[in-house]
N, CA, C and O atoms as a CHARMM CRD file, in Angstrom:
* protein
*
  304
    1    1 MET  N     69.35500  -5.72900  98.15700 PROA 1      0.00000
    2    1 MET  CA    68.04600  -5.79800  97.54800 PROA 1      0.00000
    3    1 MET  C     67.99300  -7.01200  96.60900 PROA 1      0.00000
    4    1 MET  O     68.91000  -7.20700  95.81100 PROA 1      0.00000
    5    2 SER  N     66.96000  -7.81100  96.69000 PROA 2      0.00000
    6    2 SER  CA    66.81600  -8.99600  95.84800 PROA 2      0.00000
    7    2 SER  C     66.12500  -8.64200  94.54300 PROA 2      0.00000
    8    2 SER  O     65.15700  -7.88200  94.53800 PROA 2      0.00000
    9    3 PRO  N     66.61800  -9.19100  93.43000 PROA 3      0.00000
   10    3 PRO  CA    65.95000  -8.92900  92.15400 PROA 3      0.00000
   11    3 PRO  C     64.56000  -9.55400  92.12600 PROA 3      0.00000
   12    3 PRO  O     64.30700 -10.56800  92.77600 PROA 3      0.00000
   13    4 LYS  N     63.66200  -8.93100  91.36000 PROA 4      0.00000
   14    4 LYS  CA    62.28900  -9.41800  91.21500 PROA 4      0.00000
   15    4 LYS  C     62.07200  -9.88100  89.77500 PROA 4      0.00000
   16    4 LYS  O     62.88300  -9.59800  88.89300 PROA 4      0.00000
   17    5 LYS  N     60.97800 -10.58800  89.54900 PROA 5      0.00000
   18    5 LYS  CA    60.63700 -11.05700  88.21100 PROA 5      0.00000
   19    5 LYS  C     60.61300  -9.86500  87.25800 PROA 5      0.00000
   20    5 LYS  O     59.99500  -8.84300  87.55500 PROA 5      0.00000
   21    6 GLY  N     61.28300  -9.99600  86.11700 PROA 6      0.00000
   22    6 GLY  CA    61.32800  -8.95300  85.10800 PROA 6      0.00000
   23    6 GLY  C     62.50000  -7.99800  85.24100 PROA 6      0.00000
   24    6 GLY  O     62.73900  -7.20100  84.33400 PROA 6      0.00000
   25    7 ASP  N     63.24500  -8.05300  86.35100 PROA 7      0.00000
   26    7 ASP  CA    64.40000  -7.17600  86.54200 PROA 7      0.00000
   27    7 ASP  C     65.55100  -7.58400  85.62300 PROA 7      0.00000
   28    7 ASP  O     65.73600  -8.76100  85.31500 PROA 7      0.00000
   29    8 LEU  N     66.31000  -6.59200  85.19700 PROA 8      0.00000
   30    8 LEU  CA    67.51800  -6.83200  84.44000 PROA 8      0.00000
   31    8 LEU  C     68.62200  -7.21600  85.41600 PROA 8      0.00000
   32    8 LEU  O     68.81500  -6.54500  86.43000 PROA 8      0.00000
   33    9 VAL  N     69.35100  -8.29500  85.11500 PROA 9      0.00000
   34    9 VAL  CA    70.42900  -8.74000  85.99800 PROA 9      0.00000
   35    9 VAL  C     71.72700  -8.86200  85.21300 PROA 9      0.00000
   36    9 VAL  O     71.72400  -9.11400  84.00800 PROA 9      0.00000
   37   10 TYR  N     72.82500  -8.67900  85.91600 PROA 10     0.00000
   38   10 TYR  CA    74.17000  -8.76900  85.36500 PROA 10     0.00000
   39   10 TYR  C     74.79000 -10.07900  85.81200 PROA 10     0.00000
   40   10 TYR  O     74.73500 -10.43200  86.99000 PROA 10     0.00000
   41   11 LEU  N     75.38100 -10.79700  84.86700 PROA 11     0.00000
   42   11 LEU  CA    76.07700 -12.05200  85.15900 PROA 11     0.00000
   43   11 LEU  C     77.54100 -11.86800  84.77700 PROA 11     0.00000
   44   11 LEU  O     77.83300 -11.60100  83.61100 PROA 11     0.00000
   45   12 PRO  N     78.46400 -12.00100  85.71700 PROA 12     0.00000
   46   12 PRO  CA    79.88200 -11.79000  85.41300 PROA 12     0.00000
   47   12 PRO  C     80.44200 -12.91400  84.53600 PROA 12     0.00000
   48   12 PRO  O     79.80400 -13.95200  84.35900 PROA 12     0.00000
   49   13 SER  N     81.62100 -12.69700  84.00100 PROA 13     0.00000
   50   13 SER  CA    82.27300 -13.73800  83.19900 PROA 13     0.00000
   51   13 SER  C     82.80700 -14.83700  84.11000 PROA 13     0.00000
   52   13 SER  O     82.88800 -14.68200  85.32800 PROA 13     0.00000
   53   14 ASP  N     83.16600 -15.94500  83.48400 PROA 14     0.00000
   54   14 ASP  CA    83.76100 -17.09600  84.17400 PROA 14     0.00000
   55   14 ASP  C     82.83700 -17.73700  85.20800 PROA 14     0.00000
   56   14 ASP  O     83.28600 -18.16900  86.27000 PROA 14     0.00000
   57   15 ILE  N     81.54000 -17.79500  84.88700 PROA 15     0.00000
   58   15 ILE  CA    80.60300 -18.54100  85.73100 PROA 15     0.00000
   59   15 ILE  C     79.91300 -19.58400  84.85900 PROA 15     0.00000
   60   15 ILE  O     79.93800 -19.49700  83.63100 PROA 15     0.00000
   61   16 MET  N     79.30100 -20.56300  85.50200 PROA 16     0.00000
   62   16 MET  CA    78.53700 -21.59300  84.80400 PROA 16     0.00000
   63   16 MET  C     77.06300 -21.31500  85.01500 PROA 16     0.00000
   64   16 MET  O     76.64100 -20.97600  86.12100 PROA 16     0.00000
   65   17 ILE  N     76.27500 -21.45800  83.95200 PROA 17     0.00000
   66   17 ILE  CA    74.82400 -21.40100  84.08000 PROA 17     0.00000
   67   17 ILE  C     74.29300 -22.75900  83.63000 PROA 17     0.00000
   68   17 ILE  O     74.88600 -23.41500  82.77400 PROA 17     0.00000
   69   18 PHE  N     73.17800 -23.17000  84.21300 PROA 18     0.00000
   70   18 PHE  CA    72.68400 -24.52300  84.01900 PROA 18     0.00000
   71   18 PHE  C     71.32600 -24.50300  83.34200 PROA 18     0.00000
   72   18 PHE  O     70.49800 -23.63500  83.61600 PROA 18     0.00000
   73   19 GLY  N     71.10000 -25.47700  82.44300 PROA 19     0.00000
   74   19 GLY  CA    69.83300 -25.57900  81.73300 PROA 19     0.00000
   75   19 GLY  C     68.83500 -26.40600  82.50200 PROA 19     0.00000
   76   19 GLY  O     68.02900 -25.85600  83.25200 PROA 19     0.00000
   77   20 VAL  N     68.86500 -27.69900  82.33700 PROA 20     0.00000
   78   20 VAL  CA    67.88000 -28.60000  82.93500 PROA 20     0.00000
   79   20 VAL  C     68.45600 -29.23600  84.19200 PROA 20     0.00000
   80   20 VAL  O     69.53200 -29.83300  84.15800 PROA 20     0.00000
   81   21 ILE  N     67.73300 -29.10400  85.30500 PROA 21     0.00000
   82   21 ILE  CA    68.10100 -29.78300  86.54800 PROA 21     0.00000
   83   21 ILE  C     66.99400 -30.78200  86.84300 PROA 21     0.00000
   84   21 ILE  O     65.85200 -30.38500  87.07400 PROA 21     0.00000
   85   22 SER  N     67.31300 -32.07800  86.84000 PROA 22     0.00000
   86   22 SER  CA    66.30400 -33.10600  87.08100 PROA 22     0.00000
   87   22 SER  C     65.88800 -33.11900  88.54500 PROA 22     0.00000
   88   22 SER  O     66.52000 -32.47700  89.38400 PROA 22     0.00000
   89   23 GLU  N     64.82400 -33.85300  88.84500 PROA 23     0.00000
   90   23 GLU  CA    64.34100 -33.95300  90.22800 PROA 23     0.00000
   91   23 GLU  C     65.40700 -34.52600  91.15200 PROA 23     0.00000
   92   23 GLU  O     65.41300 -34.22700  92.34600 PROA 23     0.00000
   93   24 GLY  N     66.29400 -35.33300  90.62300 PROA 24     0.00000
   94   24 GLY  CA    67.37200 -35.90500  91.42100 PROA 24     0.00000
   95   24 GLY  C     68.54800 -34.95700  91.59300 PROA 24     0.00000
   96   24 GLY  O     69.53600 -35.30100  92.24200 PROA 24     0.00000
   97   25 GLY  N     68.44600 -33.75600  91.01100 PROA 25     0.00000
   98   25 GLY  CA    69.50000 -32.77000  91.15100 PROA 25     0.00000
   99   25 GLY  C     70.59100 -32.85800  90.09400 PROA 25     0.00000
  100   25 GLY  O     71.59600 -32.15200  90.17900 PROA 25     0.00000
  101   26 GLU  N     70.39800 -33.73100  89.08400 PROA 26     0.00000
  102   26 GLU  CA    71.39400 -33.86900  88.02800 PROA 26     0.00000
  103   26 GLU  C     71.27700 -32.71900  87.03200 PROA 26     0.00000
  104   26 GLU  O     70.17400 -32.30700  86.67300 PROA 26     0.00000
  105   27 ILE  N     72.41500 -32.21000  86.59500 PROA 27     0.00000
  106   27 ILE  CA    72.45600 -31.12900  85.61800 PROA 27     0.00000
  107   27 ILE  C     72.65100 -31.74400  84.23600 PROA 27     0.00000
  108   27 ILE  O     73.60500 -32.49000  84.01100 PROA 27     0.00000
  109   28 HSD  N     71.73700 -31.42700  83.30500 PROA 28     0.00000
  110   28 HSD  CA    71.78400 -32.02500  81.97600 PROA 28     0.00000
  111   28 HSD  C     72.26900 -31.07300  80.89000 PROA 28     0.00000
  112   28 HSD  O     72.56100 -31.50700  79.77600 PROA 28     0.00000
  113   29 ASP  N     72.35500 -29.81100  81.19100 PROA 29     0.00000
  114   29 ASP  CA    72.78100 -28.83400  80.20000 PROA 29     0.00000
  115   29 ASP  C     73.45100 -27.68500  80.93200 PROA 29     0.00000
  116   29 ASP  O     72.96600 -27.25900  81.98100 PROA 29     0.00000
  117   30 TRP  N     74.55800 -27.17300  80.40100 PROA 30     0.00000
  118   30 TRP  CA    75.25100 -26.08200  81.06400 PROA 30     0.00000
  119   30 TRP  C     75.98100 -25.23600  80.03400 PROA 30     0.00000
  120   30 TRP  O     76.22000 -25.66800  78.90600 PROA 30     0.00000
  121   31 LEU  N     76.32700 -24.03200  80.44100 PROA 31     0.00000
  122   31 LEU  CA    77.02000 -23.10100  79.57100 PROA 31     0.00000
  123   31 LEU  C     77.99500 -22.29900  80.41500 PROA 31     0.00000
  124   31 LEU  O     77.63100 -21.80800  81.48400 PROA 31     0.00000
  125   32 SER  N     79.21500 -22.16300  79.95300 PROA 32     0.00000
  126   32 SER  CA    80.22200 -21.37000  80.64000 PROA 32     0.00000
  127   32 SER  C     80.25200 -19.98300  79.99800 PROA 32     0.00000
  128   32 SER  O     80.46900 -19.85800  78.79200 PROA 32     0.00000
  129   33 LEU  N     80.03700 -18.95300  80.80000 PROA 33     0.00000
  130   33 LEU  CA    80.06000 -17.58800  80.27000 PROA 33     0.00000
  131   33 LEU  C     81.49700 -17.08400  80.24800 PROA 33     0.00000
  132   33 LEU  O     82.14100 -16.98200  81.29200 PROA 33     0.00000
  133   34 ASP  N     81.99400 -16.77400  79.06700 PROA 34     0.00000
  134   34 ASP  CA    83.35800 -16.29100  78.95000 PROA 34     0.00000
  135   34 ASP  C     83.43000 -14.76400  78.89100 PROA 34     0.00000
  136   34 ASP  O     84.51600 -14.18800  78.81700 PROA 34     0.00000
  137   35 GLU  N     82.26100 -14.11400  78.92400 PROA 35     0.00000
  138   35 GLU  CA    82.21100 -12.65600  78.98700 PROA 35     0.00000
  139   35 GLU  C     80.99200 -12.23400  79.80200 PROA 35     0.00000
  140   35 GLU  O     80.02400 -12.98900  79.88500 PROA 35     0.00000
  141   36 PRO  N     81.01700 -11.05600  80.40100 PROA 36     0.00000
  142   36 PRO  CA    79.86800 -10.59300  81.17600 PROA 36     0.00000
  143   36 PRO  C     78.62000 -10.54500  80.29700 PROA 36     0.00000
  144   36 PRO  O     78.69700 -10.23400  79.10900 PROA 36     0.00000
  145   37 THR  N     77.48200 -10.85400  80.89000 PROA 37     0.00000
  146   37 THR  CA    76.22700 -10.95700  80.15200 PROA 37     0.00000
  147   37 THR  C     75.09300 -10.37500  80.97500 PROA 37     0.00000
  148   37 THR  O     75.14100 -10.37300  82.20500 PROA 37     0.00000
  149   38 TYR  N     74.06700  -9.87900  80.28000 PROA 38     0.00000
  150   38 TYR  CA    72.84600  -9.42200  80.94600 PROA 38     0.00000
  151   38 TYR  C     71.74000 -10.43600  80.70100 PROA 38     0.00000
  152   38 TYR  O     71.72900 -11.12400  79.68000 PROA 38     0.00000
  153   39 GLY  N     70.80700 -10.52200  81.65000 PROA 39     0.00000
  154   39 GLY  CA    69.66000 -11.39500  81.51200 PROA 39     0.00000
  155   39 GLY  C     68.45400 -10.77600  82.19100 PROA 39     0.00000
  156   39 GLY  O     68.55700  -9.73100  82.83400 PROA 39     0.00000
  157   40 VAL  N     67.30800 -11.43000  82.04500 PROA 40     0.00000
  158   40 VAL  CA    66.07200 -10.97400  82.66900 PROA 40     0.00000
  159   40 VAL  C     65.62100 -12.02600  83.67200 PROA 40     0.00000
  160   40 VAL  O     65.55200 -13.21200  83.35100 PROA 40     0.00000
  161   41 MET  N     65.31500 -11.58600  84.88500 PROA 41     0.00000
  162   41 MET  CA    64.88100 -12.49500  85.94900 PROA 41     0.00000
  163   41 MET  C     63.52800 -13.10400  85.59900 PROA 41     0.00000
  164   41 MET  O     62.57100 -12.38500  85.31000 PROA 41     0.00000
  165   42 VAL  N     63.45600 -14.43800  85.62600 PROA 42     0.00000
  166   42 VAL  CA    62.21200 -15.15700  85.37000 PROA 42     0.00000
  167   42 VAL  C     61.60600 -15.60400  86.70100 PROA 42     0.00000
  168   42 VAL  O     60.44100 -15.31600  86.97600 PROA 42     0.00000
  169   43 ILE  N     62.38700 -16.30500  87.52700 PROA 43     0.00000
  170   43 ILE  CA    61.92600 -16.76000  88.84600 PROA 43     0.00000
  171   43 ILE  C     63.04400 -16.51100  89.85400 PROA 43     0.00000
  172   43 ILE  O     64.04300 -17.23000  89.85900 PROA 43     0.00000
  173   44 PRO  N     62.88300 -15.49500  90.71100 PROA 44     0.00000
  174   44 PRO  CA    63.89800 -15.29100  91.75500 PROA 44     0.00000
  175   44 PRO  C     63.80200 -16.38300  92.81200 PROA 44     0.00000
  176   44 PRO  O     62.71000 -16.86300  93.11600 PROA 44     0.00000
  177   45 ASN  N     64.93200 -16.77300  93.36600 PROA 45     0.00000
  178   45 ASN  CA    64.98900 -17.80600  94.41000 PROA 45     0.00000
  179   45 ASN  C     64.14900 -19.02700  94.02600 PROA 45     0.00000
  180   45 ASN  O     63.18000 -19.37600  94.70100 PROA 45     0.00000
  181   46 TYR  N     64.54600 -19.65900  92.92900 PROA 46     0.00000
  182   46 TYR  CA    63.84100 -20.82200  92.38700 PROA 46     0.00000
  183   46 TYR  C     63.58900 -21.86500  93.47300 PROA 46     0.00000
  184   46 TYR  O     64.47200 -22.15300  94.28000 PROA 46     0.00000
  185   47 ASP  N     62.39900 -22.42000  93.49000 PROA 47     0.00000
  186   47 ASP  CA    61.98100 -23.43100  94.47600 PROA 47     0.00000
  187   47 ASP  C     61.99600 -22.88600  95.90100 PROA 47     0.00000
  188   47 ASP  O     62.16700 -23.64200  96.85700 PROA 47     0.00000
  189   48 ASP  N     61.81700 -21.56400  96.04100 PROA 48     0.00000
  190   48 ASP  CA    61.79900 -20.89000  97.34700 PROA 48     0.00000
  191   48 ASP  C     63.06500 -21.13500  98.15700 PROA 48     0.00000
  192   48 ASP  O     63.03200 -21.14100  99.38800 PROA 48     0.00000
  193   49 GLU  N     64.17600 -21.33500  97.46500 PROA 49     0.00000
  194   49 GLU  CA    65.46500 -21.49500  98.12700 PROA 49     0.00000
  195   49 GLU  C     66.39900 -20.39900  97.63600 PROA 49     0.00000
  196   49 GLU  O     66.22900 -19.89800  96.52400 PROA 49     0.00000
  197   50 ASN  N     67.35600 -20.02900  98.42300 PROA 50     0.00000
  198   50 ASN  CA    68.28900 -18.97300  98.05900 PROA 50     0.00000
  199   50 ASN  C     69.55600 -19.57100  97.43900 PROA 50     0.00000
  200   50 ASN  O     70.67200 -19.24000  97.83700 PROA 50     0.00000
  201   51 ILE  N     69.35600 -20.47200  96.44000 PROA 51     0.00000
  202   51 ILE  CA    70.48700 -21.13500  95.79500 PROA 51     0.00000
  203   51 ILE  C     70.57900 -20.74000  94.31900 PROA 51     0.00000
  204   51 ILE  O     71.65100 -20.36900  93.84300 PROA 51     0.00000
  205   52 TYR  N     69.45900 -20.81700  93.59500 PROA 52     0.00000
  206   52 TYR  CA    69.42800 -20.50400  92.17400 PROA 52     0.00000
  207   52 TYR  C     68.32000 -19.51300  91.84700 PROA 52     0.00000
  208   52 TYR  O     67.28100 -19.47600  92.50600 PROA 52     0.00000
  209   53 HSD  N     68.56600 -18.70500  90.80800 PROA 53     0.00000
  210   53 HSD  CA    67.53800 -17.90000  90.15900 PROA 53     0.00000
  211   53 HSD  C     67.33500 -18.51200  88.77800 PROA 53     0.00000
  212   53 HSD  O     68.26100 -19.09500  88.21300 PROA 53     0.00000
  213   54 LYS  N     66.13800 -18.38400  88.23800 PROA 54     0.00000
  214   54 LYS  CA    65.89600 -18.77000  86.84900 PROA 54     0.00000
  215   54 LYS  C     65.91300 -17.47900  86.04300 PROA 54     0.00000
  216   54 LYS  O     65.12900 -16.56800  86.30700 PROA 54     0.00000
  217   55 VAL  N     66.81800 -17.39900  85.04900 PROA 55     0.00000
  218   55 VAL  CA    67.06600 -16.16800  84.30800 PROA 55     0.00000
  219   55 VAL  C     67.01200 -16.45200  82.80900 PROA 55     0.00000
  220   55 VAL  O     67.49500 -17.48600  82.34800 PROA 55     0.00000
  221   56 HSD  N     66.41600 -15.51900  82.04600 PROA 56     0.00000
  222   56 HSD  CA    66.39600 -15.62600  80.58900 PROA 56     0.00000
  223   56 HSD  C     67.68300 -15.00400  80.05100 PROA 56     0.00000
  224   56 HSD  O     67.91000 -13.80400  80.20200 PROA 56     0.00000
  225   57 VAL  N     68.52200 -15.82700  79.42400 PROA 57     0.00000
  226   57 VAL  CA    69.82400 -15.39600  78.90700 PROA 57     0.00000
  227   57 VAL  C     70.02400 -16.00300  77.52400 PROA 57     0.00000
  228   57 VAL  O     69.81400 -17.20000  77.32800 PROA 57     0.00000
  229   58 ARG  N     70.43000 -15.17600  76.56700 PROA 58     0.00000
  230   58 ARG  CA    70.77200 -15.65400  75.22400 PROA 58     0.00000
  231   58 ARG  C     69.67300 -16.49700  74.58700 PROA 58     0.00000
  232   58 ARG  O     69.95600 -17.50700  73.94200 PROA 58     0.00000
  233   59 GLY  N     68.42400 -16.08700  74.76700 PROA 59     0.00000
  234   59 GLY  CA    67.30000 -16.74600  74.10500 PROA 59     0.00000
  235   59 GLY  C     66.73000 -17.96300  74.80700 PROA 59     0.00000
  236   59 GLY  O     65.80300 -18.58600  74.28900 PROA 59     0.00000
  237   60 SER  N     67.25800 -18.32400  75.97800 PROA 60     0.00000
  238   60 SER  CA    66.76600 -19.49200  76.71900 PROA 60     0.00000
  239   60 SER  C     66.72700 -19.18600  78.21000 PROA 60     0.00000
  240   60 SER  O     67.30700 -18.20500  78.67700 PROA 60     0.00000
  241   61 GLU  N     66.03100 -20.04800  78.94500 PROA 61     0.00000
  242   61 GLU  CA    65.98700 -19.90100  80.40500 PROA 61     0.00000
  243   61 GLU  C     67.04400 -20.80200  81.03100 PROA 61     0.00000
  244   61 GLU  O     67.18400 -21.97200  80.67200 PROA 61     0.00000
  245   62 TRP  N     67.79400 -20.21900  81.99100 PROA 62     0.00000
  246   62 TRP  CA    68.89400 -20.90800  82.64300 PROA 62     0.00000
  247   62 TRP  C     68.80400 -20.71700  84.15300 PROA 62     0.00000
  248   62 TRP  O     68.19800 -19.75600  84.62600 PROA 62     0.00000
  249   63 TYR  N     69.39800 -21.62100  84.89700 PROA 63     0.00000
  250   63 TYR  CA    69.53300 -21.48700  86.34300 PROA 63     0.00000
  251   63 TYR  C     70.90700 -20.89200  86.63300 PROA 63     0.00000
  252   63 TYR  O     71.92300 -21.35500  86.11600 PROA 63     0.00000
  253   64 VAL  N     70.91600 -19.86000  87.47000 PROA 64     0.00000
  254   64 VAL  CA    72.15100 -19.16900  87.82000 PROA 64     0.00000
  255   64 VAL  C     72.24700 -19.11400  89.33600 PROA 64     0.00000
  256   64 VAL  O     71.25700 -18.81900  90.00500 PROA 64     0.00000
  257   65 ARG  N     73.42000 -19.39200  89.88600 PROA 65     0.00000
  258   65 ARG  CA    73.57200 -19.30200  91.33900 PROA 65     0.00000
  259   65 ARG  C     73.25700 -17.87900  91.79100 PROA 65     0.00000
  260   65 ARG  O     73.62100 -16.91200  91.12200 PROA 65     0.00000
  261   66 THR  N     72.58700 -17.75900  92.91300 PROA 66     0.00000
  262   66 THR  CA    72.20400 -16.43300  93.40200 PROA 66     0.00000
  263   66 THR  C     73.42700 -15.55500  93.65800 PROA 66     0.00000
  264   66 THR  O     73.36400 -14.34200  93.45500 PROA 66     0.00000
  265   67 ILE  N     74.53300 -16.14300  94.10000 PROA 67     0.00000
  266   67 ILE  CA    75.72600 -15.33800  94.38100 PROA 67     0.00000
  267   67 ILE  C     76.39900 -14.83000  93.10800 PROA 67     0.00000
  268   67 ILE  O     77.24700 -13.94100  93.17600 PROA 67     0.00000
  269   68 ASP  N     76.03000 -15.38500  91.93600 PROA 68     0.00000
  270   68 ASP  CA    76.58400 -14.94900  90.65700 PROA 68     0.00000
  271   68 ASP  C     75.66400 -13.95600  89.93800 PROA 68     0.00000
  272   68 ASP  O     75.97000 -13.53600  88.82200 PROA 68     0.00000
  273   69 THR  N     74.56200 -13.58100  90.55100 PROA 69     0.00000
  274   69 THR  CA    73.55800 -12.73600  89.92200 PROA 69     0.00000
  275   69 THR  C     73.51100 -11.37800  90.61300 PROA 69     0.00000
  276   69 THR  O     73.34300 -11.29600  91.83000 PROA 69     0.00000
  277   70 MET  N     73.66000 -10.30700  89.82400 PROA 70     0.00000
  278   70 MET  CA    73.61500  -8.96400  90.38800 PROA 70     0.00000
  279   70 MET  C     72.53400  -8.14900  89.69100 PROA 70     0.00000
  280   70 MET  O     72.48200  -8.10400  88.46200 PROA 70     0.00000
  281   71 GLU  N     71.67200  -7.50700  90.47300 PROA 71     0.00000
  282   71 GLU  CA    70.61900  -6.68500  89.91300 PROA 71     0.00000
  283   71 GLU  C     71.22200  -5.40600  89.32600 PROA 71     0.00000
  284   71 GLU  O     72.11100  -4.79800  89.92200 PROA 71     0.00000
  285   72 VAL  N     70.73100  -5.00800  88.15600 PROA 72     0.00000
  286   72 VAL  CA    71.18100  -3.77000  87.53300 PROA 72     0.00000
  287   72 VAL  C     70.33200  -2.63700  88.10500 PROA 72     0.00000
  288   72 VAL  O     69.10600  -2.65300  88.00000 PROA 72     0.00000
  289   73 MET  N     70.99600  -1.65900  88.70700 PROA 73     0.00000
  290   73 MET  CA    70.31100  -0.54100  89.34900 PROA 73     0.00000
  291   73 MET  C     70.42500   0.71400  88.50100 PROA 73     0.00000
  292   73 MET  O     71.42800   0.93300  87.82200 PROA 73     0.00000
  293   74 SER  N     69.38700   1.53200  88.54900 PROA 74     0.00000
  294   74 SER  CA    69.37600   2.80000  87.84000 PROA 74     0.00000
  295   74 SER  C     70.27900   3.78800  88.54900 PROA 74     0.00000
  296   74 SER  O     70.35800   3.78400  89.77700 PROA 74     0.00000
  297   75 GLY  N     70.96100   4.63400  87.79100 PROA 75     0.00000
  298   75 GLY  CA    71.84100   5.64700  88.38900 PROA 75     0.00000
  299   75 GLY  C     71.08100   6.89200  88.82300 PROA 75     0.00000
  300   75 GLY  O     71.66100   7.79200  89.42900 PROA 75     0.00000
  301   76 ALA  N     69.78100   6.95000  88.51600 PROA 76     0.00000
  302   76 ALA  CA    68.97600   8.14700  88.84600 PROA 76     0.00000
  303   76 ALA  C     68.47600   8.10300  90.27400 PROA 76     0.00000
  304   76 ALA  O     67.78800   9.02200  90.71600 PROA 76     0.00000
């Protein structure tokens, strides 16, 4: 199941998240997560591609690889 806008997502430790990606594909800002983190989905499958999601994490919006993003599911 793919996460939707507003869904809570889990990001594992030891991944990189990216801030600004220029039109040429250059990454200008990044953050290495040293512990598991939760975020809120802003734009799933950014640019209609299955490469990055845009996620709100730690007070800012970041790009996260889709394979590093897991939707948090209810146990009910």
